[in-house]
Backbone as numpy.savetxt, mean C-alpha at the origin, in Angstrom:
# Nx Ny Nz CAx CAy CAz Cx Cy Cz
-6.22 -23.62 0.14 -5.61 -22.43 0.79 -6.79 -21.88 1.76
-6.32 -21.73 3.02 -7.28 -21.22 4.02 -7.88 -19.77 3.68
-9.10 -19.60 3.69 -9.71 -18.23 3.45 -10.72 -17.98 4.42
-10.66 -16.82 4.98 -11.57 -16.33 6.01 -12.07 -14.80 5.69
-13.30 -14.68 5.94 -13.81 -13.27 5.91 -14.29 -12.73 7.22
-13.81 -11.61 7.60 -14.13 -10.92 8.85 -14.66 -9.46 8.65
-15.46 -9.02 9.57 -15.92 -7.54 9.40 -16.17 -7.27 10.94
-16.01 -5.90 11.19 -16.43 -5.16 12.32 -16.81 -3.86 12.05
-17.58 -3.13 13.09 -18.01 -1.83 13.02 -16.76 -1.02 13.30
-16.27 -0.22 12.37 -15.07 0.62 12.57 -15.37 1.99 13.11
-14.93 2.25 14.29 -15.05 3.52 14.99 -14.46 4.73 14.14
-13.29 4.35 13.40 -12.67 5.40 12.61 -13.57 5.74 11.41
-14.03 4.71 10.76 -14.72 4.95 9.49 -16.31 5.10 9.70
-16.74 4.79 10.77 -18.17 4.90 11.11 -19.07 3.99 10.30
-18.56 2.84 9.95 -19.33 1.86 9.09 -18.51 0.36 9.29
-19.32 -0.54 8.81 -18.65 -1.82 8.73 -17.47 -1.88 7.83
-16.35 -2.55 8.33 -15.18 -2.73 7.54 -14.79 -4.13 7.40
-15.04 -4.74 6.24 -14.60 -6.11 5.89 -13.24 -6.34 5.66
-12.63 -7.53 5.90 -11.38 -7.85 5.62 -11.35 -9.22 5.23
-10.48 -9.61 4.27 -10.29 -10.99 3.80 -8.87 -11.50 4.19
-8.87 -12.72 4.68 -7.61 -13.34 5.16 -7.32 -14.57 4.38
-6.16 -14.72 3.94 -5.75 -15.89 3.10 -4.40 -16.47 3.73
-4.47 -17.90 4.08 -3.37 -18.48 4.60 -3.38 -18.67 6.19
-2.46 -19.24 6.71 -2.35 -19.64 8.06 -1.08 -19.34 8.84
-0.10 -18.80 8.25 1.17 -18.59 8.81 2.00 -17.70 8.08
3.01 -17.11 8.64 4.03 -16.36 7.79 3.86 -14.92 8.12
4.86 -14.04 7.58 4.59 -12.58 7.80 3.41 -12.15 7.18
2.89 -10.94 7.65 1.53 -10.48 7.22 1.80 -9.61 6.00
1.13 -9.94 4.88 1.10 -9.00 3.72 -0.23 -8.33 3.72
-0.40 -7.02 3.90 -1.44 -6.27 3.94 -1.60 -5.62 2.56
-2.79 -5.94 1.88 -2.94 -5.48 0.49 -3.97 -4.41 0.36
-3.65 -3.28 -0.23 -4.45 -2.22 -0.45 -5.02 -2.10 -1.84
-6.17 -1.96 -1.96 -6.84 -2.11 -3.41 -6.51 -0.90 -4.29
-6.78 -1.10 -5.51 -6.52 -0.02 -6.45 -7.74 0.97 -6.49
-7.56 2.20 -6.90 -8.61 3.20 -7.14 -9.97 2.89 -6.36
-11.04 2.58 -6.98 -12.41 2.49 -6.47 -12.66 1.07 -5.88
-11.71 0.22 -5.85 -11.98 -1.29 -5.66 -12.26 -1.58 -4.18
-12.46 -2.88 -3.85 -12.88 -3.31 -2.40 -11.84 -4.38 -1.98
-12.19 -5.04 -0.86 -11.27 -5.97 -0.24 -11.15 -7.27 -0.95
-12.07 -7.47 -1.97 -11.96 -8.68 -2.74 -11.46 -8.50 -4.08
-10.91 -7.39 -4.35 -10.50 -7.17 -5.64 -9.33 -8.04 -6.11
-8.30 -8.33 -5.18 -7.16 -9.18 -5.46 -7.64 -10.56 -5.85
-8.60 -10.96 -5.12 -9.26 -12.35 -5.40 -9.92 -12.29 -6.84
-10.72 -11.38 -7.10 -11.37 -11.33 -8.39 -10.52 -11.44 -9.57
-9.35 -10.68 -9.34 -8.43 -10.58 -10.64 -7.40 -11.60 -10.46
-7.56 -12.74 -9.80 -6.79 -13.94 -9.69 -5.43 -13.78 -9.08
-5.21 -12.75 -8.36 -4.02 -12.44 -7.64 -3.80 -13.61 -6.53
-4.80 -13.94 -5.84 -4.83 -15.00 -4.82 -4.46 -16.33 -5.41
-4.85 -16.54 -6.71 -4.58 -17.71 -7.40 -3.10 -18.04 -7.59
-2.38 -16.86 -8.05 -0.97 -16.90 -8.31 -0.18 -16.86 -7.07
-0.67 -16.26 -5.94 -0.02 -16.25 -4.70 -0.32 -17.52 -3.86
-1.13 -18.37 -4.29 -1.62 -19.66 -3.52 -0.41 -20.39 -3.11
0.54 -20.81 -3.96 1.63 -21.71 -3.54 2.47 -21.03 -2.45
2.65 -19.71 -2.56 3.51 -18.99 -1.51 2.73 -19.06 -0.27
1.43 -18.78 -0.19 0.65 -18.61 0.94 0.60 -19.96 1.55
0.36 -21.06 0.84 0.22 -22.38 1.29 1.56 -22.95 2.01
2.65 -22.43 1.39 3.99 -22.89 2.04 4.19 -22.22 3.39
3.38 -21.28 3.76 3.56 -20.70 5.15 4.58 -19.39 5.06
4.87 -18.91 3.90 5.79 -17.66 3.95 5.03 -16.52 4.40
3.87 -16.43 3.90 3.02 -15.21 4.20 1.54 -15.51 4.43
0.88 -14.65 5.16 -0.56 -14.62 5.49 -0.98 -13.30 4.93
-2.00 -13.32 4.04 -2.56 -12.09 3.30 -3.73 -11.47 4.02
-3.57 -10.22 4.26 -4.88 -9.44 4.67 -5.18 -8.46 3.59
-6.47 -8.49 3.15 -6.93 -7.67 2.04 -7.99 -6.73 2.70
-7.85 -5.53 2.55 -8.89 -4.40 3.05 -9.64 -3.60 2.16
-10.61 -2.91 2.51 -11.40 -1.91 1.57 -10.56 -0.64 1.53
-10.80 -0.03 0.48 -10.40 1.45 0.44 -11.69 2.29 0.63
-11.43 3.62 0.87 -12.50 4.56 0.86 -12.26 5.64 -0.22
-11.60 5.19 -1.27 -11.35 6.17 -2.34 -12.67 6.72 -2.97
-13.65 5.98 -3.06 -14.95 6.48 -3.55 -15.67 7.45 -2.68
-15.19 7.38 -1.39 -15.81 8.35 -0.42 -14.75 9.42 -0.23
-13.73 9.54 -0.88 -12.81 10.61 -0.71 -12.27 11.18 -1.94
-11.03 10.71 -2.46 -10.50 11.46 -3.54 -11.20 11.22 -4.87
-11.82 10.10 -4.97 -12.61 9.89 -6.23 -14.02 10.33 -6.32
-14.46 10.92 -5.16 -15.81 11.47 -4.91 -15.91 12.85 -5.58
-16.55 12.88 -6.79 -16.63 14.16 -7.45 -17.57 15.22 -6.71
-18.35 14.81 -5.86 -19.29 15.66 -5.31 -18.90 16.05 -4.00
-17.68 15.84 -3.43 -17.20 16.15 -2.05 -16.24 17.30 -2.21
-16.25 18.11 -1.36 -15.25 19.28 -1.15 -13.74 18.63 -0.86
-12.82 19.22 -1.35 -11.50 18.71 -1.22 -11.11 18.51 0.37
-11.43 19.50 1.17 -11.06 19.33 2.60 -11.75 18.18 3.24
-13.02 17.86 2.78 -13.69 16.66 3.31 -13.20 15.37 2.82
-12.63 15.43 1.53 -11.99 14.18 1.05 -10.83 13.87 1.89
-9.97 14.99 2.26 -8.77 14.69 3.13 -9.17 14.13 4.50
-10.25 14.61 5.05 -10.73 14.17 6.31 -11.01 12.73 6.41
-11.72 12.30 5.26 -12.19 10.92 5.04 -10.93 10.12 4.86
-9.99 10.47 4.07 -8.81 9.73 3.94 -8.15 9.50 5.11
-8.02 10.51 6.00 -7.31 10.39 7.28 -7.96 9.42 8.25
-9.34 9.42 8.20 -10.02 8.37 8.93 -9.65 7.06 8.58
-9.50 6.85 7.17 -9.08 5.53 6.58 -7.57 5.17 7.19
-6.76 6.13 7.21 -5.44 6.02 7.73 -5.55 5.43 9.31
-6.38 6.05 10.00 -6.44 5.73 11.39 -7.15 4.31 11.52
-7.99 3.96 10.64 -8.58 2.67 10.68 -7.38 1.68 10.53
-6.62 1.87 9.51 -5.53 0.96 9.35 -4.63 0.80 10.54
-4.16 1.95 11.04 -3.17 2.00 12.13 -3.79 1.49 13.38
-5.05 1.86 13.79 -5.50 1.60 14.98 -6.43 0.32 15.04
-6.78 -0.12 13.95 -7.75 -1.17 13.89 -7.10 -2.39 13.07
-6.70 -2.14 12.00 -6.28 -3.40 11.14 -4.96 -3.88 11.77
-4.00 -3.06 12.10 -2.70 -3.45 12.52 -2.89 -4.30 13.86
-3.71 -3.77 14.85 -4.00 -4.60 16.02 -4.71 -6.00 15.71
-5.49 -5.91 14.73 -6.27 -7.11 14.32 -5.31 -8.18 13.83
-4.33 -7.74 12.97 -3.33 -8.66 12.39 -2.49 -9.14 13.56
-2.17 -8.37 14.62 -1.40 -8.76 15.66 -2.13 -9.95 16.40
-3.41 -9.79 16.55 -4.14 -10.78 17.20 -4.29 -12.16 16.47
-4.06 -11.97 15.19 -4.06 -13.21 14.30 -2.74 -13.85 14.02
-1.62 -13.13 14.52 -0.34 -13.70 14.34 0.51 -13.58 15.50
1.66 -13.77 15.65 2.45 -13.54 16.73 2.68 -12.03 16.81
2.99 -11.54 18.03 2.94 -10.01 18.15 4.02 -9.42 17.30
5.16 -10.14 17.08 6.23 -9.46 16.44 6.33 -9.74 14.96
5.24 -10.44 14.49 5.13 -10.70 13.01 5.40 -9.44 12.10
6.25 -9.46 11.23 6.56 -8.37 10.35 5.28 -8.02 9.42
4.84 -6.94 9.18 3.81 -6.42 8.32 4.37 -5.72 7.13
4.13 -6.20 6.04 4.47 -5.65 4.70 3.38 -5.11 3.98
3.20 -3.95 3.55 2.03 -3.38 2.89 2.29 -3.23 1.42
1.37 -3.59 0.64 1.49 -3.66 -0.87 0.23 -3.26 -1.56
0.48 -2.52 -2.67 -0.77 -2.18 -3.52 -0.36 -1.74 -4.95
-1.17 -1.82 -5.91 -1.01 -1.34 -7.12 -1.64 -0.18 -7.52
-1.14 0.70 -8.37 -1.66 1.89 -8.92 -2.03 2.91 -7.71
-3.18 3.33 -7.56 -3.46 4.17 -6.43 -3.07 3.50 -5.13
-3.32 2.23 -5.02 -2.97 1.50 -3.89 -1.49 1.47 -3.60
-0.76 1.77 -4.56 0.82 1.87 -4.38 1.12 3.20 -3.63
0.33 4.22 -4.02 0.65 5.55 -3.19 0.01 5.34 -1.85
-0.99 4.74 -1.57 -1.60 4.55 -0.18 -0.64 3.69 0.49
-0.04 2.61 -0.06 0.78 1.69 0.67 2.08 2.42 0.98
2.72 3.15 0.24 3.93 3.86 0.44 3.57 4.85 1.58
2.58 5.60 1.47 2.11 6.54 2.43 2.08 5.92 3.82
1.33 4.76 3.90 1.07 3.97 5.23 2.45 3.61 5.78
3.37 3.17 5.03 4.63 2.74 5.67 5.37 3.91 6.10
5.48 4.92 5.33 6.27 6.16 5.68 5.78 6.90 6.95
4.37 6.94 7.11 3.84 7.50 8.20 4.01 6.80 9.53
4.03 5.47 9.31 4.20 4.57 10.69 5.22 3.44 10.41
6.33 3.81 10.32 7.37 2.79 10.05 7.55 1.92 11.33
7.03 2.41 12.48 7.16 1.63 13.57 6.17 0.45 13.66
5.08 0.52 12.89 4.00 -0.38 12.81 4.21 -1.29 11.53
4.62 -0.75 10.44 4.54 -1.33 9.25 6.03 -1.43 8.88
6.46 -2.67 8.37 7.95 -2.99 8.32 8.49 -2.85 7.02
7.60 -2.62 5.85 8.13 -2.47 4.52 7.02 -2.35 3.61
7.30 -2.13 2.34 6.31 -1.70 1.28 6.76 -2.32 -0.02
5.69 -2.97 -0.78 5.94 -3.23 -2.15 4.96 -2.40 -2.99
5.45 -1.34 -3.54 4.65 -0.48 -4.25 4.68 -0.64 -5.83
3.53 -1.12 -6.40 3.55 -1.48 -7.72 2.89 -0.37 -8.60
3.56 0.17 -9.71 2.97 0.92 -10.65 2.35 2.13 -10.07
2.92 2.73 -9.10 2.38 3.92 -8.61 3.02 5.27 -8.96
2.07 6.32 -8.60 2.78 7.67 -8.66 2.56 8.11 -7.19
3.44 9.03 -6.65 3.66 9.25 -5.17 3.32 10.67 -4.81
2.64 11.41 -5.77 2.11 12.76 -5.55 0.64 12.67 -5.57
0.05 12.89 -4.54 -1.39 12.69 -4.33 -2.17 13.69 -5.15
-1.60 14.84 -5.64 -2.38 15.76 -6.40 -2.73 15.19 -7.84
-2.14 14.10 -8.17 -2.52 13.43 -9.35 -4.13 12.95 -9.27
-4.57 12.96 -8.09 -5.93 12.47 -7.76 -6.86 13.56 -7.11
-6.45 14.75 -6.73 -7.14 15.78 -6.00 -7.91 16.85 -6.86
-7.82 16.67 -8.23 -8.43 17.75 -9.04 -8.01 19.16 -8.74
-6.68 19.20 -8.40 -6.06 20.48 -8.14 -6.12 21.02 -6.77
-6.93 20.30 -5.94 -7.04 20.75 -4.52 -5.78 20.49 -3.75
-5.45 21.38 -2.78 -4.14 21.19 -2.09 -4.32 21.91 -0.76
-3.96 21.25 0.23 -3.94 21.79 1.63 -3.06 21.08 2.47
-2.90 21.33 3.73 -1.93 20.65 4.56 -2.08 19.14 4.63
-3.32 18.70 4.60 -3.57 17.21 4.75 -3.22 16.64 3.43
-3.40 17.22 2.32 -2.92 16.63 1.05 -1.50 16.54 1.16
-0.78 17.53 1.52 0.76 17.44 1.71 1.00 16.28 2.51
0.41 16.19 3.70 0.89 15.08 4.75 0.48 13.67 4.26
-0.21 13.64 3.09 -0.59 12.22 2.50 0.11 12.04 1.16
0.94 12.90 0.79 1.61 12.92 -0.48 3.01 12.66 -0.25
3.48 11.45 -0.41 4.93 11.19 -0.09 5.87 12.11 -1.00
5.54 12.32 -2.31 6.47 13.19 -3.10 6.46 14.56 -2.45
5.64 15.06 -1.69 5.55 16.43 -1.07 6.39 16.33 0.19
6.01 15.45 1.11 6.55 15.61 2.46 7.89 14.89 2.64
8.28 13.92 1.93 9.44 13.31 2.07 10.67 14.18 1.80
10.71 15.03 0.79 11.90 15.83 0.61 12.11 16.85 1.83
11.08 17.16 2.72 11.23 17.90 3.69 11.40 17.33 5.13
11.27 16.00 5.14 11.28 15.15 6.35 12.75 15.28 6.93
12.79 15.76 8.21 14.06 15.83 8.85 13.96 15.20 10.32
12.75 14.62 10.78 12.79 14.14 12.05 13.56 12.79 12.09
14.51 12.70 13.00 15.36 11.53 12.93 14.60 10.35 13.44
13.54 10.33 14.23 12.82 9.13 14.49 12.23 8.57 13.33
11.59 9.30 12.49 11.01 8.83 11.29 12.21 8.28 10.17
13.18 9.10 10.14 14.10 8.65 9.19 14.97 7.41 9.59
15.15 7.27 10.93 15.89 6.12 11.37 15.05 4.87 11.19
13.69 4.98 11.58 12.81 3.82 11.41 12.66 3.44 9.97
12.56 4.37 9.10 12.34 4.05 7.62 13.68 3.54 7.13
14.88 4.11 7.50 16.14 3.50 7.11 16.31 2.14 7.53
15.69 1.82 8.65 15.94 0.37 9.24 15.17 -0.76 8.42
14.28 -0.36 7.47 13.53 -1.30 6.73 14.47 -1.85 5.60
14.35 -3.26 5.48 15.08 -3.83 4.35 14.14 -4.03 3.18
12.98 -3.69 3.29 11.98 -3.90 2.22 11.13 -2.62 1.82
11.91 -1.79 0.89 11.36 -0.73 0.29 11.43 -1.10 -1.29
10.38 -1.50 -1.83 10.39 -1.99 -3.19 9.53 -1.15 -4.08
10.16 -0.50 -5.03 9.46 0.49 -5.99 9.47 -0.21 -7.36
8.27 -0.69 -7.79 8.27 -1.33 -9.09 7.42 -0.61 -10.02
7.85 -0.62 -11.28 7.15 0.01 -12.44 7.51 -0.73 -13.76
6.47 -0.72 -14.52 6.79 -1.11 -16.04 7.00 0.01 -16.79
7.45 -0.13 -18.11 7.45 1.02 -19.08 6.51 1.02 -20.21
5.52 -0.03 -19.93 4.37 -0.16 -21.04 3.36 0.91 -20.94
2.25 0.74 -21.62 1.22 1.76 -21.76 0.69 1.94 -20.31
0.37 3.29 -20.08 -0.34 3.73 -18.76 0.54 3.66 -17.57
1.77 3.15 -17.63 2.76 3.13 -16.61 3.28 4.52 -16.48
4.04 4.75 -15.29 4.50 5.97 -15.05 5.92 5.88 -14.41
6.88 5.30 -15.22 8.24 5.14 -14.71 8.97 6.44 -14.22
8.51 7.43 -14.83 9.18 8.73 -14.39 8.87 9.03 -12.92
7.63 8.70 -12.54 7.19 8.96 -11.18 8.01 8.06 -10.24
8.12 6.84 -10.70 8.95 5.86 -9.76 10.37 6.35 -9.62
10.98 6.81 -10.70 12.30 7.24 -10.71 12.60 8.58 -9.71
11.54 9.39 -9.97 11.55 10.66 -9.26 11.42 10.42 -7.82
10.58 9.53 -7.40 10.42 9.30 -5.98 11.58 8.42 -5.33
12.16 7.51 -6.16 13.33 6.88 -5.73 14.46 7.94 -5.51
14.63 8.91 -6.43 15.61 9.92 -6.03 15.44 10.63 -4.73
14.18 10.89 -4.47 13.81 11.55 -3.15 14.37 10.60 -1.96
14.16 9.35 -2.12 14.54 8.49 -0.93 16.13 8.43 -0.97
16.71 8.40 -2.06 18.12 8.45 -2.19 18.77 9.73 -1.51
18.19 10.75 -1.77 18.56 12.00 -1.06 18.52 12.05 0.40
17.55 11.17 0.94 17.43 11.00 2.38 18.25 9.91 2.98
19.21 9.34 2.10 20.04 8.20 2.63 19.18 7.06 3.03
18.05 6.88 2.22 17.11 5.65 2.55 17.40 4.62 1.51
17.68 3.30 1.93 17.92 2.22 1.00 16.52 1.83 0.35
16.53 1.53 -0.79 15.23 1.13 -1.46 15.70 0.24 -2.73
14.67 -0.41 -3.34 14.92 -1.01 -4.66 14.00 -0.45 -5.68
14.60 0.11 -6.76 13.79 0.58 -7.80 13.99 -0.52 -9.00
12.76 -1.09 -9.30 12.77 -2.06 -10.28 11.91 -1.68 -11.47
12.44 -1.49 -12.66 11.85 -1.05 -13.88 11.90 -2.07 -14.89
10.79 -2.73 -15.19 10.47 -3.76 -16.11 10.10 -2.98 -17.53
10.34 -3.80 -18.64 10.21 -3.07 -20.03 8.95 -2.69 -20.44
8.87 -2.30 -21.79 7.66 -1.79 -22.37 6.58 -2.77 -22.70
6.88 -4.06 -22.50 5.81 -5.02 -22.52 4.98 -5.14 -21.38
5.31 -4.41 -20.29 4.63 -4.44 -18.97 3.68 -3.34 -18.91
2.53 -3.44 -19.01 1.58 -2.40 -19.01 0.86 -2.18 -17.69
0.18 -1.15 -17.42 -0.51 -0.79 -16.12 -1.87 -1.59 -16.10
-1.69 -2.91 -15.77 -2.83 -3.78 -15.69 -2.43 -5.05 -14.88
-3.43 -5.85 -14.59 -3.38 -6.91 -13.71 -2.39 -8.06 -14.16
-2.22 -8.30 -15.45 -1.18 -9.38 -15.74 0.18 -8.98 -15.26
0.56 -7.63 -15.30 1.72 -7.14 -14.79 1.84 -7.38 -13.33
0.89 -6.95 -12.64 0.91 -7.14 -11.13 0.80 -8.59 -10.61
0.15 -9.50 -11.45 0.18 -10.96 -11.19 1.54 -11.50 -11.33
2.30 -10.93 -12.25 3.70 -11.34 -12.43 4.66 -10.76 -11.35
4.49 -9.54 -11.05 5.43 -8.78 -10.14 5.26 -9.32 -8.69
4.10 -9.33 -7.99 4.02 -9.58 -6.68 4.51 -10.99 -6.32
4.08 -12.11 -6.93 4.91 -13.32 -6.56 6.38 -13.41 -6.81
6.75 -12.76 -7.80 8.10 -12.64 -8.12 8.91 -12.01 -6.87
8.40 -10.92 -6.35 8.99 -10.28 -5.20 8.97 -11.14 -4.03
7.73 -11.81 -3.70 7.63 -12.62 -2.63 8.54 -13.83 -2.66
8.75 -14.33 -3.72 9.65 -15.50 -3.96 11.12 -15.15 -3.87
11.55 -13.91 -4.27 12.91 -13.58 -4.42 13.49 -12.66 -3.31
12.57 -11.90 -2.68 12.95 -10.84 -1.75 12.69 -11.20 -0.35
11.90 -12.19 -0.16 11.43 -12.52 1.26 11.86 -13.88 1.54
């Protein structure tokens, strides 16, 4: 499997921003790490091993990026408003730097599907919903979609606008709704095992339903816990059966 590492100085983040690329062809799968992890997390936890046959077949080309959660929502020494500012810088990095980078490494009209597990699921869903013109779909695994689960009680306008469970019920702009509704790939996955939050997945699916948005809610049983073996089973299953 072809593997390349790139890095550039990100104007949005004000620091070097590495990215790992796996594969040579296919739609772009943009992976967002969990919690405090980095751009090589999926590789370390053998996700790339289980995805290798799919990648080598030319179905998808994987791009894995850093998060800045340690510099934002998980930073206990930072004020809440500054956490939100840092997170918005990361959003801008994805939209204004990563997406154009993907376009230069693929054909201009290559679909981009974003995916992540745990905290990465929330970020993935948020990225798709905020820019459905740039990102064509989402596979959200084992997420909660209320950002306040991570803000230690802090709430402001920017928390609201990065928390899908908050802003989606009030979203009425037809441009956003039409673009979101045009996606054939809104996949919300959860297990029912230890540390999973199936109630959060069901509640957020209900919000999408009320907006007339087509989605897939996929709830696996109590043997599927909030951990890498679950996600290593889930993601290749989706790529093999939904794409």
